[in-house]
N, C-alpha and C positions, 0 to 999 in steps of 0.2 A: 542267745540273747544279744551277744556282741554282733554276730552275723546279720541279725534282723535290724539292728540299729544302723550298721554300715550300709544296709541296703536302702533304708529310709534316707540317710544322708546323701547317698549317691544319686538317688532319685531326685532329691531336692536340689542338688548341684546341677544335674542335667536340665531340670526344668527351669532354673534360673538362668542358665546359659543359652536356652533356646531363643532364637531371635524371631520376631515377628516379620513375616513375609510381607513384601508389598502386595497390594491388591492386584488381581489379574484382570479386573474389569474396570473400565473407565466410564464414568458417568457424565452426563451434560446437564447444565442448569435450566435449560429450556429447550423446547422443540419448535420448529416452525415447518411450514409445508413447502415443498418444492418438488417440481416434476418437470419433464420435457418430453415432447414428442416430435418426430421428423416425418414430413410427408410432402410429396410434390415440391422439392426444393425449399421448403419452409421449416424453419426450427421454431417450434412454439414452446416457450418457458412460462410456467406458471409458478407464482410466488404468493405466499400468504403469511402475514405477520399477526399471530394470535395474541401478542403481547400488548400491554397496556403502555407502551413506549416505542418510540421510533426504532427501526431496525435497519442496519445497512447490511446488504447481501452482495457477495462477490460470486460471480459465476466463472468457472475455470475449465480448461480443456487441454488435453495433451496435443491436440490439433492446433498447430502454430497459427494457421490462417483463421481458424475459427477464434483462437484466443485474441487475435488482433481485433475482431469484431467485438468480443467481450470487453476488452479494454476501453472501448468507446462508451460503453454504458456502465461500467463498474465504478464505484458501487452503486447498486440499485437501493435507493432509500424508500422505505415503506413507513408511512405513519402508523401510529397506534390502531391496531385492529383493522388493517386494510389489506388488500391484495391487488395484484397486477398480472397482466399477461403481456409477455414480450414476444414479438414475432420478427424474427430475422428472415427476410426474403433472399432468394437467389443464393442459397448455401449448398454446399456438397454435403453428403451424408456425414455426420460426426465420425472422427476417427478416435475410438477409444471412448471412455466414459466422461461424461460431463459432471463436474463436482461443484459443491456450493459451500461457502463459509459466510460467517456472519459475525457482526459486531453490534453491540448495543448502542443506542442513542444516535442523535444527529449533531454533527459538528457545526451546523449552521444555526442552531437554536441559541438564543442568548441565555447565558447562565446567570442567575440572580443569586446573590448571597443571602442565606437565611441563617439564623441561629439554630442549632441543632440541640435536641435533647440528649442528656447523657444516656448511652444505650443500656441501661439497667433500670430496677424498680425503684420507686420512690422510697426514700428513707434508707437506702443502701449506701455504703462507702467502700471504695475500692482503691487499691494501690496500683499505681502506673507501673507496669513491668517494664515497658520499653517505650521511648518517645520517638519522635521524628527523626529521620536522617541519622541514625545511630549506628547501625551495622548492616551486614550484607542483607538481612531480611527487611530492613526499613530504608532501602536505598533505591534510587532509580525512579523513573516515572510511574511505575505501577504502585509502588507501596511507600514512597519517600515520605509521605505525611500520615501513614498509618499510625495507630495508637493501640498498644497492648495493655489491657485492663485485667487485673487479677481475679477475675471471676472463676469460681471453683466449678468443677464438673457437675452439671445439673443445675447451676444457678440460672435464673430467668434472664434472657436477653429481650430487650424492649426496642421498639422502633424509634429511631432518632428524628424521623420526620413522618408525616403522613404520606399516602401515596399508594402504590400497587407493588405486589410482588412480581418480580420479572425473572427470578432465577432462584432455584432451590436444589441443593444436592444434601442429602443426609443419609446416604447408605453406607458410607465408610465407617469403620469400627476403630481402627488403630491410628497411630501417629509415630513419628521417629525424628531423630534429631538431624538426619542427613538431608541434603537438597533433593534427593530422589523422592523424598515423601512430599514434596511441595504440591504436586497435583492431586494429591488424595485428602484434601481437607473438605469437611462438610461446611456449607456456608448458605445464606440467604442474601439475595440481592433485592433491594427496594429501589423504586424510582419515584421522584417527587416531581409531578408533571409542571407545576408552576415555576419552580426554580430550575428544572432540568438536571437536577443533582441525583446521582446514584449512591446509595450507601450499602456497604457489605459488612456481614457479621459472619466471622470466620473462625474454624476450629470447633464447630458444634459437635455435640455428641451423636451417635448413631441413632436415627429415628428421632433427632432432637428438633426438628422443625415443627412448629405449631401452626404453620400457614402453608399455602400451596401456591403455585404460580397462577396469577389471575385474581387472587385475593386483594381487596382493598383493605388497608390498614389504617389506623389512627396513630398520630403521635403518642408515644408512651405505651402502646399496646404490646403485650408479650407476644413474641414471634418465634422464640427458639429457646433451647436449653444448651448452656455453654458446654464445652468438652475439650478434648485434647487430640483431634484428629488432624492429619496432615503434617507439615514440618514443624514440629515442636516437641520439646521434652518437659514442658511444664504447662499446667492447665491454666488457661486464660482465654480472653476474647480478644480477637484481633479485629479492630474496627477501622474502616477506611471510608473516605468520602471522594467520589470520582466524577470526572466529566469526560465527554466524548472527545477523542483526538484521532487523528489519522496516523496511527501506529499499528503494529502488529496486534498489541494487546487491544487497542480500540478504545481504552479509557486510561486517564491518568489521575494519579491522586493529587489532592490540592489541599492547602491548609483550610481550616474551618474554625468556627466559633461555636461554642456551646452556650445555651442559655445561662445568663448570669455573667457573661463577659469572659468566660474562660476560653483563651486562645490556645489551639492545639499545639502550635509550635513551641509555646512556652512550657508545656508540660514534660517532665523528665522522669526517669526512673527513681522510684521512691516517693514521689508526690502521691497525695491522696485526693480523690475527687468524691464529692458527696452530692446526691440528688435529694 
């Protein structure tokens, strides 16, 4: 009897000490079409933006001569749901692979301020877990004005604006406190065409997205289920409002106002917000 009890306790201890491993697969929030061909001293590059928002695309090469040509055209700006063909004449055969990277939005679009809905269901009340510019996870241009709200795992997340879904990741299952978990959060990205604003809803549960890229959504519409994925050790919703900029991230966090005159910079941990 004692031996059996010891075995159970040992197994419980071992399971409790087992750490969750980082995911081995990385996912992207959207896809776009890109290809190139070379023939008769001509390099032909085809790009297509399937998103309902502008997309900036950079073309890169290990070939320094070719890269100098690319620097003259980068970034290539594609409006919503458009495509283009770039032809570079009098070029030598590319040395090595040509690669592509992209950022959401256009830095030339005028940004309009609009009041946002609180990103949860009517009649709900949630505590602010973390406010603006408060520690290393809410610092810098990417997340300085982000707001953490105490939604529980499985609570409904709603769109703060109308617009289009331009990014979804919902395949990750776990989270953790260390910064190494930062790339492994599930989230939804929305774009509001009139204002030019992007909003993001982060730490969603696995398979927690209720929308897909390309969907049109209305303000207040349920779009996801809250969770605990990515860099976090507490269940909550990380909400961020962003605009396009010329940085590595491509977007920067900005202060915003909720309907009813609630200013995001004035919210601090312990405050409650009600919709």
